C-alpha positions in Angstrom: 0.0 0.0 0.0 1.1 3.6 -0.7 1.0 6.2 2.1 1.2 9.8 0.9 2.6 12.1 3.6 1.9 15.7 4.2 5.1 16.8 2.4 4.1 14.8 -0.7 6.5 12.0 -0.2 5.2 8.4 -0.4 5.9 5.5 1.9 5.2 1.9 0.6 4.4 -1.0 2.8 3.7 -4.7 2.0 1.5 -5.1 5.0 -1.0 -3.1 7.1 0.4 -0.8 9.8 -0.9 1.3 12.6 -0.6 5.1 12.4 1.9 4.9 15.3 4.1 2.4 13.5 4.2 4.5 10.4 5.2 7.5 12.5 7.9 5.3 14.1 9.2 4.3 10.7 9.5 7.9 9.7 11.4 8.9 12.8 11.5 8.0 16.5 11.2 11.7 17.4 8.0 12.0 15.4 6.6 8.9 17.0 7.3 10.3 20.5 5.7 13.6 19.6 2.7 12.1 17.8 -0.7 12.7 19.3 -3.0 11.4 16.6 -3.2 10.8 12.8 -5.2 12.3 10.0 -6.2 9.7 7.4 -7.8 11.2 4.2 -8.8 14.3 6.3 -10.3 12.3 9.2 -8.6 12.5 12.6 -7.9 9.0 14.0 -6.3 7.3 16.9 -2.6 6.4 16.7 -3.7 2.8 17.2 -5.8 2.9 13.9 -4.6 0.4 11.4 -4.0 1.6 7.9 -4.5 -1.2 5.3 -5.0 0.7 2.0 -3.6 3.6 0.0 -4.3 6.9 1.7 -3.1 10.4 2.6 -1.6 10.5 6.1 -0.7 13.4 8.3 1.0 12.7 11.7 -0.4 15.2 14.2 1.6 16.5 17.1 0.7 19.0 19.8 2.0 21.8 17.4 -1.1 21.0 15.3 -4.5 22.2 16.4 -6.1 18.7 16.1 -3.1 17.1 17.7 -3.3 19.4 20.7 -7.0 18.7 20.9 -6.2 15.0 21.3 -3.7 15.7 24.1 -6.4 17.8 25.8 -9.1 15.2 25.4 -6.8 12.7 27.0 -6.2 15.1 29.9 -10.0 15.3 30.3 -10.0 11.6 30.9 -7.2 12.0 33.5 -9.4 14.6 35.1 -12.4 12.2 35.2 -10.2 9.5 36.8 -8.9 11.9 39.4 -12.4 13.1 40.3 -13.6 9.5 40.7 -10.5 8.8 42.9 -11.1 11.9 45.1 -14.9 11.9 45.0 -16.0 8.3 44.3 -19.7 9.2 44.4 -19.4 11.6 41.4 -21.1 10.5 38.2 -19.5 11.0 34.8 -21.2 12.9 32.0 -19.1 14.1 29.1 -15.6 15.5 28.7 -14.5 16.9 25.3 -11.6 19.1 24.2 -12.5 22.7 23.4 -10.6 25.6 21.8 -9.0 26.7 25.1 -8.5 23.3 26.6 -11.1 20.8 27.9 -13.9 20.3 30.3 -15.7 17.4 32.0 -19.2 17.4 33.5 -20.0 15.6 36.7 -23.1 15.0 38.8 -21.7 16.3 42.1 -22.0 19.1 44.6 -20.3 22.4 43.4 -16.5 22.1 43.4 -14.5 24.7 45.4 -11.1 25.9 44.5 -9.7 23.7 47.2 -11.5 20.7 45.6 -9.9 21.6 42.2 -6.4 21.8 43.9 -7.0 18.3 45.4 -8.1 17.0 41.9 -5.0 18.6 40.3 -2.7 16.8 42.8 -4.4 13.5 42.0 -4.0 14.2 38.2 -0.3 14.7 38.7 0.0 11.2 40.4 -2.0 9.6 37.5 0.2 11.3 34.8 3.4 10.3 36.6 2.4 6.6 36.4 2.4 7.0 32.6 -0.5 4.5 32.2 -1.2 3.2 28.7 -4.5 4.1 27.1 -6.1 0.9 25.7 -9.0 1.0 23.3 -11.7 -1.8 23.2 -15.2 -2.2 21.9 -18.4 -3.8 23.2 -21.7 -4.7 21.6 -24.4 -2.3 22.5 -26.2 -4.5 25.1 -22.9 -5.4 26.8 -21.8 -1.7 26.8 -25.0 -0.7 28.5 -24.6 -3.4 31.1 -21.0 -2.5 31.6 -21.8 1.1 32.5 -24.9 0.2 34.5 -22.6 -2.0 36.7 -20.3 1.0 37.1 -23.3 3.1 38.2 -22.9 5.7 35.4 -26.4 6.6 34.3 -25.3 9.4 32.0 -23.0 7.1 30.1 -25.9 4.6 29.8 -28.1 7.2 28.3 -25.4 8.2 25.8 -25.1 4.5 24.7 -28.9 4.1 24.5 -29.1 7.0 22.1 -26.5 5.4 19.7 -27.7 3.4 16.7 -28.2 -0.4 17.3 -25.3 -1.2 15.0 -22.9 1.5 16.4 -19.4 0.4 17.4 -19.2 1.4 21.0 -15.7 2.1 22.1 -14.0 2.5 25.5 -10.6 3.6 26.6 -9.0 2.1 29.7 -6.1 3.7 31.6 -5.0 1.7 34.6 -8.1 0.9 36.7 -10.2 3.7 35.0 -12.4 3.1 32.0 -14.5 5.6 30.1 -16.9 5.5 27.2 -15.3 7.5 24.3 -14.9 7.5 20.6 -11.4 8.9 20.8 -8.8 9.7 19.6 -6.4 9.6 22.5 -2.7 9.6 23.2 -0.9 6.3 23.6 -0.2 7.0 27.3 -0.4 10.0 29.7 3.4 10.8 29.6 3.1 13.6 27.0 0.9 15.7 29.3 3.7 17.9 30.7 1.7 21.0 31.7 -1.9 21.3 32.7 -4.1 23.4 35.0 -7.7 23.3 36.2 -9.1 26.7 35.6 -12.5 26.9 37.1 -15.8 25.1 37.7 -19.4 26.1 37.1 -22.9 24.7 36.7 -23.9 23.2 33.4 -27.1 21.5 32.2 -27.0 17.9 31.0 -26.9 18.1 27.2 -27.3 21.9 27.4 -31.0 21.5 28.2 -32.3 23.7 31.1 -35.0 21.1 31.7 -32.5 18.4 32.4 -30.2 17.7 35.4 -27.8 20.4 36.7 -24.2 19.2 36.6 -20.9 20.6 37.6 -18.4 21.4 34.9 -14.7 21.6 35.5 -12.7 23.5 32.9 -9.0 22.9 32.4 -6.2 23.4 29.8 -3.1 21.4 28.9 0.1 21.8 26.9 3.3 19.9 26.3 5.5 22.7 27.5 5.4 24.6 30.8 6.2 27.9 29.2 3.1 27.6 26.9 1.0 27.0 30.0 2.5 30.0 31.8 1.8 32.2 28.7 -1.8 30.9 28.6 -2.3 31.6 32.3 -1.0 35.1 31.9 -3.5 35.5 29.0 -6.3 34.4 31.4 -5.2 37.0 33.9 -5.5 39.6 31.1 -8.9 38.3 30.3 -10.0 38.8 33.9 -8.6 42.4 33.8 -10.7 43.0 30.7 -13.9 41.2 31.6 -16.5 43.8 31.1 -18.7 42.3 33.9 -15.9 42.9 36.4 -14.2 46.0 34.9 -17.5 47.8 34.0 -18.6 47.6 37.6 -15.2 48.7 39.0 -15.3 51.7 36.7 -18.9 52.4 37.8 -20.3 52.1 34.3 -23.1 49.8 35.3 -24.4 47.7 38.1 -27.2 45.1 38.7 -29.5 44.7 41.6 -31.3 41.4 42.6 -34.6 43.2 43.5 -34.7 44.8 40.1 -34.0 41.5 38.2 -31.5 39.5 36.3 -30.7 40.8 32.9 -31.8 44.3 33.8 -28.6 46.3 34.3 -28.5 49.9 35.6 -26.4 52.2 33.6 -24.6 54.5 35.9 -23.7 58.1 34.9 -20.4 57.2 33.2 -21.9 54.3 31.3 -25.0 56.3 30.4 -22.7 59.1 29.0 -20.8 56.6 26.8 -24.1 55.2 25.4 -25.4 58.8 24.9 -22.4 59.6 22.8 -22.8 56.5 20.7 -26.5 57.1 20.2 -26.1 60.7 19.2 -23.4 59.7 16.7 -25.4 56.9 15.2 -28.6 59.0 14.9 -26.7 61.9 13.3 -24.9 59.6 11.0 -28.0 57.8 9.8 -30.1 60.9 9.4 -27.6 63.4 8.0 -25.4 61.1 5.9 -27.4 58.0 5.0 -30.9 59.4 4.5 -32.8 57.9 7.4 -36.0 59.4 8.8 -36.6 58.9 12.5 -39.6 57.3 14.2 -40.7 56.8 17.8 -43.1 53.9 18.5 -44.7 52.2 21.5 -42.9 49.8 23.8 -45.8 47.4 23.7 -48.6 46.3 21.5 -51.7 44.0 21.5 -51.1 40.4 20.6 -53.0 41.1 17.4 -50.0 42.8 15.9 -47.6 40.0 16.7 -50.1 37.5 15.2 -50.0 39.3 11.9 -46.2 39.4 11.9 -45.9 35.8 12.9 -44.0 36.5 16.1 -46.9 35.2 18.2 -46.6 31.8 16.6 -42.8 31.6 16.2 -41.4 33.8 19.0 -44.0 34.0 21.8 -41.8 32.1 24.3 -39.1 34.8 23.9 -41.6 37.7 24.7 -42.9 39.2 27.9 -46.7 38.8 27.6 -49.0 41.0 29.7 -52.2 39.2 30.3 -53.9 35.9 29.6 -55.6 35.1 26.3 -58.2 32.9 28.0 -59.3 35.4 30.7 -58.4 38.9 29.4 -60.2 40.8 26.8 -56.9 42.3 25.5 -53.5 40.8 25.8 -50.4 42.9 25.3 -46.7 42.1 24.9 -43.5 44.1 25.3 -42.0 44.5 21.9 -39.0 42.2 21.0 -38.4 44.2 17.8 -39.7 47.4 16.1 -40.5 46.2 12.6 -44.3 45.8 12.8 -44.6 49.3 14.3 -42.7 50.9 11.6 -44.7 49.1 8.9 -47.8 51.0 10.2 -45.9 54.2 9.9 -45.3 53.3 6.3 -49.0 52.3 5.8 -50.3 55.6 7.2 -50.2 57.1 3.7 -50.2 55.7 0.2 -46.7 55.5 -1.3 -45.5 55.8 -4.9 -42.6 54.1 -6.5 -40.9 57.5 -6.4 -41.1 57.6 -2.6 -38.9 54.5 -2.3 -36.5 53.7 -0.7 -37.7 54.9 2.7 -35.2 54.3 5.4 -36.8 54.3 8.9 -34.4 54.6 11.9 -35.3 54.3 15.6 -33.4 54.1 18.8 -35.5 51.2 20.1 -35.8 49.8 23.6 -36.6 46.1 23.2 -37.5 43.3 25.6 -36.6 39.6 25.2 -37.3 36.9 27.7 -33.9 35.3 27.7 -33.2 32.2 29.7 -31.8 32.9 33.1 -28.8 30.7 32.4 -27.9 33.0 29.5 -27.7 36.2 31.4 -24.3 37.8 31.5 -23.4 41.4 32.3 -24.3 43.7 29.4 -24.0 41.1 26.6 -27.1 39.1 27.3 -29.9 41.1 28.9 -33.7 41.2 28.9 -34.1 44.9 28.2 -31.8 46.6 25.7 -31.5 49.5 23.3 -30.7 49.0 19.7 -29.9 51.2 16.6 -32.8 49.6 14.7 -33.8 50.4 11.2 -36.1 49.2 8.4 -35.7 50.1 4.7 -38.8 49.8 2.5 -37.5 49.4 -1.0 -38.5 48.5 -4.5 -37.3 45.0 -5.6 -34.9 46.7 -8.1 -33.4 48.8 -5.3 -32.8 45.8 -2.9 -29.2 44.9 -3.8 -27.8 48.4 -3.7 -29.6 49.2 -0.4 -28.4 46.0 1.1 -24.8 47.0 0.1 -25.4 50.4 1.7 -26.4 48.8 5.0 -23.2 46.7 4.9 -21.2 49.9 4.1 -22.8 51.7 7.1 -22.0 48.8 9.4 -18.4 48.7 8.2 -18.1 52.5 8.8 -19.4 52.0 12.4 -17.0 49.1 13.0 -14.0 51.1 11.7 -14.9 54.2 13.7 -15.1 52.1 16.9 -11.8 50.4 16.0 -13.1 46.9 16.0 -13.3 46.1 12.3 -10.5 43.5 12.6 -12.3 41.7 15.4 -15.4 40.5 13.5 -16.5 37.7 11.2 -19.4 37.7 8.7 -22.0 34.9 8.8 -24.7 34.2 6.2 -27.4 32.9 8.5 -29.7 30.6 6.6 -32.9 28.7 7.2 -32.9 25.0 8.2 -34.7 23.2 5.3 -35.1 20.2 7.6 -37.3 22.2 10.0 -39.5 24.2 7.6 -42.2 24.6 10.2 -40.0 27.1 12.0 -40.2 29.6 9.1 -42.7 31.4 6.9 -42.3 31.7 3.1 -41.7 29.2 0.4 -38.6 27.2 -0.1 -38.1 29.0 -3.4 -38.1 32.4 -1.7 -35.6 31.2 0.9 -33.2 29.8 -1.6 -33.5 32.9 -3.8 -32.9 35.4 -1.0 -30.0 33.5 0.4 -28.5 33.4 -3.0 -28.8 37.2 -3.3 -27.0 37.7 0.0 -24.3 35.3 -1.0 -23.8 37.1 -4.2 -23.6 40.5 -2.5 -21.0 39.4 0.0 -19.0 37.8 -2.8 -19.1 40.9 -5.0 -18.0 43.1 -2.0 -15.1 40.6 -1.4 -16.3 40.2 2.2 -15.1 36.8 3.7 -18.0 35.0 5.2 -19.2 31.6 6.3 -22.6 30.0 6.1 -24.7 28.4 8.9 -28.0 26.7 8.7 -30.7 27.4 11.3 -29.5 30.9 12.3 -32.0 32.9 10.1 -34.9 34.7 11.6 -38.2 33.0 10.9 -39.0 35.4 8.1 -35.7 35.8 6.3 -32.0 35.1 5.9 -29.5 37.6 7.2 -25.9 38.7 7.5 -24.8 38.5 11.1 -21.6 40.3 12.0 -20.1 38.3 14.9 -17.5 39.1 17.5 -16.1 37.1 20.4 -15.9 38.3 24.0 -12.7 37.8 26.1 -13.8 34.3 27.0 -14.2 33.3 23.3 -18.0 33.2 23.3 -19.4 34.6 20.1 -22.2 37.1 20.0 -24.0 38.8 17.1 -23.1 42.5 17.1 -24.8 43.8 13.9 -27.5 42.2 11.7 -28.7 42.9 8.2 -31.7 40.9 7.0 -33.3 40.3 3.7 -37.1 40.1 4.0 -39.3 39.2 1.0 -42.4 38.0 3.0 -43.6 40.3 5.7 -44.9 43.0 3.3 -47.4 40.4 2.3 -48.4 39.7 5.9 -49.0 43.4 6.5 -50.6 44.2 3.1 -47.8 46.7 2.4 -47.6 48.1 -1.2 -46.6 51.0 -3.3 -48.1 52.2 -6.6 -45.7 51.6 -9.5 -45.3 53.6 -12.7 -48.2 51.7 -14.3 -50.6 52.5 -11.4 -50.4 48.9 -10.1 -50.1 47.9 -6.5 -46.7 46.2 -5.9 -45.2 44.6 -2.7 -42.0 46.2 -1.5 -39.0 44.4 -0.1 -37.8 45.1 3.4 -34.3 45.2 4.9 -34.2 44.8 8.7 -30.8 46.1 10.0 -28.8 47.6 12.8 -26.1 50.2 12.2 -24.2 49.2 15.3 -26.5 46.9 17.1 -27.3 46.7 20.8 -25.8 49.7 22.7 -25.3 47.7 25.9 -23.6 44.8 24.1 -21.4 47.2 22.2 -20.4 48.9 25.4 -19.4 45.5 26.9 -17.4 44.8 23.7 -15.6 48.2 23.9 -14.8 47.8 27.6 -13.1 44.5 26.8 -11.5 45.7 23.6 -9.9 48.7 25.2 -9.6 47.4 28.8 -11.6 50.4 29.9 -9.3 52.9 28.1 -11.8 54.1 25.6 -11.0 56.4 22.6 -11.1 60.0 23.8 -14.4 60.8 21.9 -16.2 58.1 23.8 -14.8 58.7 27.3 -17.3 60.0 29.9 -14.6 62.1 31.4 -12.1 63.3 28.7 -10.0 65.7 30.8 -9.3 66.1 34.4 -7.8 69.4 35.5 -5.4 69.1 38.5 -4.5 72.3 40.4 -1.2 71.8 42.3 -2.7 73.6 45.3 -5.8 75.4 46.4 -4.4 78.7 45.2 -5.0 77.7 41.6 -8.5 76.4 41.9 -10.0 79.5 40.1 -7.7 79.0 37.1 -8.5 75.3 37.1 -12.2 76.1 36.9 -11.6 78.6 34.2 -9.8 75.9 32.2 -12.7 73.5 32.7 -15.3 76.0 31.6 -13.3 76.7 28.4 -13.2 73.0 27.7 -16.9 72.6 28.5 -17.8 75.5 26.2 -16.1 73.6 23.4 -18.0 70.4 24.1 -15.2 68.6 26.1 -16.2 66.6 29.2 -13.9 67.9 31.9 -13.8 68.0 35.6 -11.6 69.6 38.3 -10.0 67.6 41.1 -10.4 70.1 43.8 -9.4 67.8 46.7 -6.7 69.0 49.0 -4.4 66.1 48.0 -0.8 66.1 46.8 -0.5 66.4 43.0 1.3 63.1 42.7 -1.7 61.4 44.3 -4.1 63.1 42.0 -2.1 62.0 39.0 -2.0 58.4 40.1 -5.8 58.5 40.7 -6.4 59.9 37.2 -4.2 57.1 35.7 -6.2 54.5 37.6 -9.4 56.0 36.2 -8.0 55.5 32.7 -8.5 59.1 31.7 -7.2 60.3 28.3 -5.8 63.6 29.5 -4.7 65.4 32.7 -4.1 69.1 32.7 -1.8 70.2 35.6 -2.0 73.9 36.4 0.0 76.0 38.8 1.6 79.5 39.0 3.3 79.5 35.6 0.3 78.0 33.8 -2.0 80.6 35.3 0.3 83.5 34.6 0.9 82.6 31.0 -2.5 80.9 30.0 -0.9 77.5 29.7 -1.7 73.9 30.7 0.8 71.1 31.4 -0.5 68.1 29.5 -0.2 64.5 30.5 -1.9 61.8 28.5 -2.1 58.1 28.6 -1.0 58.1 25.0 2.4 59.9 25.3 2.9 60.5 29.0 4.2 64.1 29.6 3.3 66.1 26.5 4.7 69.3 28.0 3.2 72.8 28.3 0.8 74.1 25.7 -1.4 77.2 25.5 -4.9 76.5 26.6 -6.2 77.4 23.1 -3.8 75.0 21.4 -4.9 72.1 23.7 -8.6 72.9 23.1 -8.0 72.8 19.3 -6.0 69.5 19.6 -8.6 67.7 21.7 -11.6 69.0 19.8 -10.1 67.8 16.5 -9.4 64.4 18.1 -13.0 64.2 19.3 -14.5 65.5 16.0 -12.5 63.0 13.9 -13.0 60.2 16.4 -9.3 59.5 16.3 -8.1 56.4 18.1 -4.7 57.4 19.4 -2.2 54.6 20.1 -0.7 54.3 23.5 3.1 54.5 23.8 4.4 51.7 26.1 4.7 52.8 29.7 8.4 52.4 29.9 8.9 55.0 27.0 6.6 57.6 28.5 
């Protein structure tokens, strides 16, 4: 048989060989480093026997898939350690993930002390260097095997497999686990690992099923790689908006108000105010939007017309009971049906289109309690919502315009490199979730695909992520923990105009259904604020800062001049304050740095006498003395252009 290797070279063998034996034939060093194999693109165990011509790639921990194999094996070591330390724990699942691995257990919550004990036990297991041995059992025997071990979750997993499935297990020493693999040959290559945290998780991700305890960990082959990753985790903790946003007094939450209902404090409210004014002015003055203001709730009748009542009712806050109340209302989860009636209030001609409605909308969605997190997943939020009513011949260009506006917003915020574009499609295997014909869905998805291709925007496609009434482009970003959220959405809608009997009069005097684009310019303000907190670690671009300048008089004698400086800045639209405390100037400077302010202006005798300010910034440190007028011109230009100044490393300031 001929084995074609990654570099294009070919190995020939007269008899079948395992992936490991082929690696050993290439070199002993490669065999020692090998974690798994890739046969014709499929990741396989090193024990897998190759008996025909194929393409083979030997995977080491330097390969993503090889590292995943090492981490998967470490998750089995974790499971064995937990069973050793806590024999009553029940095993669920333990896959590798992008950042390491996790394993779910039925057990009481694990403390940090528990994790330390488990880590110590894992070290003992790894030190033994036990071989991992794979074996298979028929389905009935596999179920009996796990029933005898008292592992109900494993039994359930086996019962869900097809009758003819090959059910494989891996044994390491006295511990055996149900697993498809692949795994390392033994535990020796696990040189560096760490248990990171534990949290609650639902069995199979279903909130109606058992609550389990999930332990997260990571693993590498080198200790310096682990050290670098742990430092990365510390940086994540420093940037986590849920922690940093509270420390900076941008927002807070209160139990008696409710989960997913954050309170924006003055600084956070100021940032969102700046973003909102910018978006509204941009949409109205530069992109031709007209503004609406519509109710926060409506009768159920409205949502029945739109289809939300049948497809989205569980995600809405319903006020009343259809069986007992004459009228039932619901808080709005989106603004589109309201704006349709703005459109329908007067007859429209083909000359009137496109009409671009924009609204800063407060929306309400009944998110699952387990999904709530800081500002990224909330039950009440504000969004830069818009709906474009267009003729079919205008649809493509208007859709491109929405993408261009979104791109401009991302660039202005400095996050354009942090996003991916997803074409969110319907799921043709669950047609009951959607309205509209298969032909319409395929046609509209094809239009979006063509637009993205023409604009040379890299994108990926995903089934089942469309709204029930149309496909969309979702602009995605990851938070510091790697969880992906939708930041901006642009949706192609060819069906709701029919639902609402919307039309325009064409040049022949006939009634014609318009198309609709549902879009956000920047998306949810709260989620965007969370994104920016983490992106900039709280050091926002100057134009967004709630406090852009702090004036620091070196003593009480210069308070009047400090106030004069503040008033001049305020007159020019700069958010400035005076630190009038009777503290030493060094203390005031340190406080301003901790508050992540863009600028400090230090004023004393010389500054007052000559109309100067001594400028310190987080961008360049000591910028020297400048006339007050020059500094005002400088910062006003920076704010007006929304410049994102780069910080000079601290040691060079």
